[in-house]
VEXMI-912030 format. One record per residue (C-alpha): residue in three letters; x, y, z. Coordinates in steps of 0.5 Angstrom, whole numbers, padded with zeros to 4 digits, always signed. Layout:
// VEXMI-912030
ALAXYZ;...
// end
This chain:
// VEXMI-912030
MET-0072+0083+0069;GLU-0078+0083+0064;ARG-0085+0081+0067;LEU-0092+0080+0064;ILE-0098+0083+0067;VAL-0104+0079+0066;SER-0111+0081+0068;GLY-0114+0074+0068;GLY-0121+0071+0068;LYS-0124+0073+0061;PRO-0125+0068+0056;LEU-0121+0068+0050;GLU-0124+0068+0043;GLY-0121+0068+0036;THR-0116+0066+0031;VAL-0108+0066+0032;ARG-0103+0064+0027;VAL-0097+0061+0029;GLY-0090+0062+0027;GLY-0084+0058+0025;SER-0082+0052+0030;LYS-0077+0054+0035;ASN-0075+0047+0035;ALA-0074+0046+0028;ALA-0071+0053+0027;LEU-0065+0052+0031;PRO-0062+0046+0028;LEU-0063+0049+0021;ILE-0059+0055+0023;PHE-0053+0051+0025;ALA-0054+0046+0019;THR-0051+0052+0015;ILE-0044+0051+0018;LEU-0044+0045+0014;THR-0043+0049+0007;GLU-0039+0054+0005;ASN-0045+0056+0000;ALA-0050+0061+0002;CYS-0057+0058+0005;THR-0064+0061+0006;ILE-0068+0059+0011;GLU-0076+0062+0011;ASN-0081+0063+0016;LEU-0076+0064+0022;PRO-0080+0066+0028;ALA-0078+0072+0031;ILE-0076+0070+0038;ARG-0069+0070+0043;ASP-0067+0063+0041;VAL-0066+0065+0034;GLU-0063+0071+0035;ILE-0058+0068+0040;SER-0056+0063+0034;LEU-0055+0068+0029;GLU-0051+0072+0034;ILE-0046+0065+0035;LEU-0045+0064+0028;ALA-0044+0072+0026;ALA-0039+0072+0032;MET-0035+0066+0028;GLY-0035+0070+0022;ALA-0042+0068+0018;SER-0046+0074+0015;ILE-0053+0074+0016;ARG-0058+0078+0012;TYR-0065+0078+0013;LEU-0069+0078+0006;ASP-0075+0080+0010;ARG-0078+0079+0017;THR-0078+0072+0017;THR-0073+0070+0011;VAL-0065+0070+0013;GLU-0059+0068+0008;ILE-0053+0066+0012;GLY-0047+0066+0009;THR-0041+0061+0012;ARG-0035+0062+0007;ALA-0032+0066+0012;LEU-0034+0062+0018;LYS-0028+0060+0022;PRO-0027+0054+0027;ILE-0026+0058+0033;LEU-0029+0057+0040;PRO-0036+0060+0040;PRO-0037+0066+0045;PRO-0038+0062+0052;HIS-0044+0067+0054;LEU-0048+0065+0048;VAL-0047+0058+0048;ALA-0049+0058+0055;ALA-0055+0061+0054;LEU-0058+0056+0049;ARG-0059+0048+0049;ALA-0059+0048+0042;SER-0052+0050+0042;THR-0050+0043+0042;TYR-0051+0042+0035;LEU-0045+0046+0034;MET-0041+0040+0035;GLY-0044+0036+0030;ALA-0044+0042+0025;MET-0037+0044+0026;LEU-0034+0037+0026;GLY-0037+0036+0020;ARG-0034+0041+0016;PHE-0028+0043+0020;GLY-0026+0036+0024;ARG-0026+0040+0030;ALA-0031+0042+0035;TYR-0031+0044+0043;VAL-0035+0041+0048;GLN-0038+0047+0052;ASP-0043+0049+0058;PHE-0049+0048+0053;GLY-0054+0052+0056;GLY-0062+0052+0056;CYS-0068+0051+0060;ASN-0065+0048+0067;PHE-0071+0044+0068;SER-0068+0037+0068;PRO-0061+0034+0067;ARG-0060+0033+0060;PRO-0053+0030+0059;ILE-0049+0030+0052;ASP-0047+0023+0052;MET-0051+0020+0046;HIS-0048+0026+0042;LEU-0041+0024+0044;TYR-0042+0017+0043;ALA-0044+0019+0036;ALA-0038+0023+0034;GLU-0034+0018+0037;ALA-0037+0012+0033;LEU-0036+0017+0027;GLY-0029+0017+0028;ALA-0028+0023+0032;TRP-0024+0023+0039;ARG-0024+0028+0045;GLN-0018+0031+0048;GLY-0020+0035+0054;ASP-0025+0040+0052;THR-0024+0039+0044;LEU-0027+0034+0039;PHE-0022+0032+0033;ALA-0023+0029+0027;SER-0017+0031+0023;GLN-0018+0026+0017;GLY-0026+0027+0017;LEU-0031+0023+0019;THR-0033+0016+0017;GLY-0040+0013+0016;ALA-0042+0008+0022;ILE-0048+0004+0025;LEU-0050+0008+0031;ALA-0055+0004+0035;PHE-0058+0009+0040;ASP-0061+0006+0046;LYS-0066+0011+0047;VAL-0070+0016+0042;SER-0066+0023+0043;VAL-0068+0029+0038;GLY-0061+0032+0040;ALA-0057+0026+0039;THR-0061+0025+0032;VAL-0060+0032+0030;ASN-0052+0032+0031;ALA-0052+0025+0028;LEU-0055+0027+0022;LEU-0051+0033+0021;MET-0044+0029+0022;ALA-0047+0023+0018;SER-0049+0028+0012;ALA-0041+0031+0012;ALA-0038+0024+0013;LYS-0035+0019+0008;GLY-0039+0013+0006;THR-0046+0011+0009;THR-0048+0012+0016;VAL-0054+0008+0019;ILE-0058+0012+0025;GLU-0062+0006+0029;ASN-0067+0009+0034;ALA-0068+0016+0031;ALA-0072+0021+0033;CYS-0078+0022+0028;GLU-0081+0029+0031;PRO-0083+0034+0025;HIS-0077+0038+0027;VAL-0072+0033+0025;GLU-0076+0031+0019;ASN-0075+0039+0017;LEU-0068+0038+0018;ILE-0068+0032+0013;VAL-0071+0036+0008;PHE-0066+0042+0009;LEU-0060+0037+0009;ARG-0063+0034+0002;SER-0063+0041-0001;MET-0056+0041+0001;GLY-0054+0035-0003;ALA-0055+0030+0003;GLN-0058+0023+0001;ILE-0062+0021+0007;LEU-0067+0015+0007;ARG-0072+0014+0013;ILE-0073+0006+0014;GLY-0078+0005+0020;SER-0074+0008+0026;SER-0068+0008+0022;LEU-0064+0013+0018;VAL-0059+0011+0012;VAL-0055+0017+0011;GLU-0050+0017+0005;GLY-0045+0023+0006;ARG-0044+0028+0000;PRO-0040+0034-0001;LEU-0045+0039+0001;HIS-0048+0046-0002;GLY-0052+0051-0001;GLY-0060+0050+0001;ARG-0066+0053+0002;CYS-0072+0051+0007;SER-0078+0053+0010;VAL-0079+0052+0018;VAL-0085+0048+0020;GLY-0090+0051+0024;ASP-0089+0051+0031;MET-0094+0045+0034;ILE-0092+0047+0041;GLU-0094+0055+0040;GLY-0100+0052+0037;GLY-0102+0047+0043;THR-0101+0053+0048;TYR-0106+0058+0045;LEU-0111+0052+0044;LEU-0110+0051+0051;ALA-0111+0058+0053;GLY-0118+0058+0050;LEU-0119+0052+0054;ALA-0117+0054+0060;THR-0121+0061+0060;GLY-0127+0057+0058;GLY-0127+0060+0051;CYS-0125+0058+0044;VAL-0119+0059+0040;THR-0117+0057+0033;VAL-0110+0057+0031;THR-0107+0057+0023;GLY-0100+0055+0021;CYS-0099+0049+0024;GLU-0101+0042+0022;GLY-0106+0038+0026;GLU-0103+0031+0024;HIS-0097+0034+0029;LEU-0101+0035+0035;SER-0106+0028+0034;ALA-0104+0025+0040;PHE-0105+0032+0044;LEU-0112+0033+0041;SER-0114+0026+0041;LEU-0113+0026+0049;LEU-0116+0033+0050;SER-0122+0030+0046;GLY-0123+0024+0050;GLY-0123+0028+0056;GLY-0129+0032+0053;ALA-0126+0038+0049;ARG-0129+0039+0042;VAL-0124+0039+0037;LEU-0125+0041+0030;ILE-0119+0041+0024;ARG-0121+0044+0018;ASP-0118+0047+0012;GLY-0111+0048+0015;ARG-0115+0051+0022;ILE-0115+0047+0029;ALA-0120+0050+0034;LEU-0121+0047+0041;SER-0127+0049+0046;GLY-0131+0046+0051;ALA-0129+0043+0058;LEU-0126+0037+0060;SER-0131+0033+0063;SER-0127+0028+0066;PRO-0120+0027+0069;ILE-0114+0026+0064;LEU-0108+0021+0064;ILE-0102+0024+0061;LYS-0096+0020+0059;THR-0091+0024+0055;ALA-0086+0020+0050;PRO-0082+0022+0044;TYR-0086+0023+0038;PRO-0092+0022+0035;ALA-0094+0021+0043;PHE-0096+0026+0047;PRO-0090+0032+0047;THR-0086+0033+0053;ASP-0086+0041+0051;LEU-0094+0041+0052;GLN-0094+0038+0059;PRO-0093+0044+0063;GLN-0098+0048+0060;THR-0103+0042+0060;ALA-0102+0041+0067;ALA-0104+0048+0068;VAL-0111+0047+0065;LEU-0112+0040+0068;ALA-0112+0044+0075;ALA-0118+0049+0072;HIS-0122+0043+0070;MET-0123+0036+0073;GLY-0115+0035+0074;GLY-0111+0029+0072;ILE-0105+0025+0072;VAL-0099+0027+0069;THR-0093+0022+0068;GLU-0087+0025+0065;GLY-0083+0020+0060;VAL-0078+0024+0057;PHE-0075+0029+0062;PRO-0077+0026+0069;HIS-0076+0032+0073;ARG-0080+0037+0069;PHE-0084+0039+0074;GLY-0081+0045+0077;TYR-0086+0050+0075;LEU-0091+0046+0080;SER-0089+0050+0086;ALA-0090+0057+0083;LEU-0097+0054+0081;GLU-0098+0052+0088;THR-0098+0059+0089;MET-0103+0060+0085;GLY-0108+0055+0088;LEU-0106+0049+0085;SER-0107+0043+0089;PHE-0102+0037+0087;VAL-0098+0031+0089;LYS-0092+0029+0086;ASN-0089+0022+0086;GLY-0082+0021+0082;SER-0084+0022+0075;THR-0091+0023+0076;ALA-0096+0029+0078;TYR-0103+0028+0081;ILE-0106+0034+0079;PHE-0113+0036+0083;PRO-0118+0040+0081;SER-0116+0047+0084;ARG-0119+0054+0084;LEU-0113+0058+0081;ILE-0112+0065+0084;PRO-0108+0071+0082;ALA-0101+0072+0084;THR-0094+0074+0083;VAL-0090+0068+0081;THR-0083+0067+0077;ALA-0082+0063+0071;THR-0075+0059+0071;ASP-0076+0055+0064;LEU-0080+0056+0057;ARG-0085+0052+0058;GLY-0086+0052+0065;GLY-0087+0060+0064;ALA-0092+0058+0059;ALA-0096+0054+0064;LEU-0096+0060+0069;LEU-0098+0065+0064;LEU-0104+0060+0062;ALA-0106+0060+0070;ALA-0106+0067+0070;LEU-0110+0068+0064;SER-0115+0063+0068;ALA-0115+0066+0075;LYS-0119+0072+0076;GLY-0115+0078+0078;GLU-0108+0081+0076;SER-0102+0076+0076;VAL-0095+0078+0075;ILE-0090+0073+0072;GLU-0083+0075+0073;GLY-0077+0072+0069;ALA-0082+0073+0062;SER-0075+0073+0058;TYR-0076+0065+0059;ILE-0082+0065+0055;LEU-0080+0070+0050;ARG-0075+0065+0048;GLY-0080+0061+0045;TYR-0086+0065+0043;GLU-0086+0070+0038;ASP-0090+0076+0039;ILE-0094+0073+0045;VAL-0097+0080+0048;GLU-0100+0082+0041;LYS-0102+0075+0039;PHE-0106+0074+0046;SER-0108+0081+0046;THR-0112+0079+0039;LEU-0115+0074+0043;GLY-0118+0079+0048;ALA-0113+0078+0053;ASP-0111+0083+0058;ILE-0103+0083+0058;LYS-0097+0087+0058;LEU-0090+0086+0058;ILE-0086+0091+0062;LYS-0078+0091+0061;GLU-0073+0092+0066;ASN-0072+0100+0065;GLU-0080+0101+0065;LYS-0085+0102+0070;GLY-0092+0099+0071;SER-0097+0096+0075;
// end
């Protein structure tokens, strides 16, 4: 098991460039299944989730060729509609996108044990609703659309990024017009739309709806949008340690709700020339409620909670994944004082202390890392593999900011 050793209590200062968005990269990778022609994806982050996605495609017959460190060409002409490797699918929540892509191209897909971080129940009922509305039917663990998919009106009862992505994949390959009502509008969803358009799809956004005209799809090219969650995590690290961190490579507009809330709590935010800087301290408790974009992002909720503990505390209400508070017990070991009531956690100002804790999901693990950077002394974070799933070159980047951090792998020894 990989673990991070952190000697905290030092203000972090400097500039870090974020990589491509994990949440954007994975839909783009699986979207390449829709065409026989080669596709090129730029600005891919060097993270484990990307590696697993590419391994899944390669196991199904795709060719993977890196043109440089962050650019990959994916050829799916030889890809077959076989059962994807279960152990890889179970390691990745985004493997749900195999359903939409495989149905769109082959008229057959498999319902498997889709994995990912186990911080909250995440059913696939909306994904299945979209598939069935477009003409697919289920027999056991297999979805069929032997005559192809046909456009339809999809009325989602709530906003879901995953269901929107799968609906876009299927609708782009379907015959006729599909309307996706109550569609997600996160930057990574818009990134997928740009890619699908480059492949020949016709997609129009009208308010909260997407209108998709299915077309024969060809090869496309797209660059992965900068990772706003990675950027937000590094900005919070500066705030947690009493320093000032500047990030480049992501859009300030994508973090507007997050930055506005911190600014309202007393932190100093500066956005200029493609750079975002955060410094100062939170002078009052903060009230957070996560919701679909453009509201406060759920993927920054755990990290922000860790920072609230180091300042004036606050109230966190989780509106996307109500059970996303598993990290709090580990933070309690590090001195966090809190009370949880349903989907709301009351975070009290706390003196964070070093400890040995275990990460059990990606963003909760990042919260433990921020707490370790804030606490004076040496902390050990077991289960670092969860964190590495979504943060590119995390040790190197934190080191450039002045952090004392190292990664210990299973076959290595270290203190």
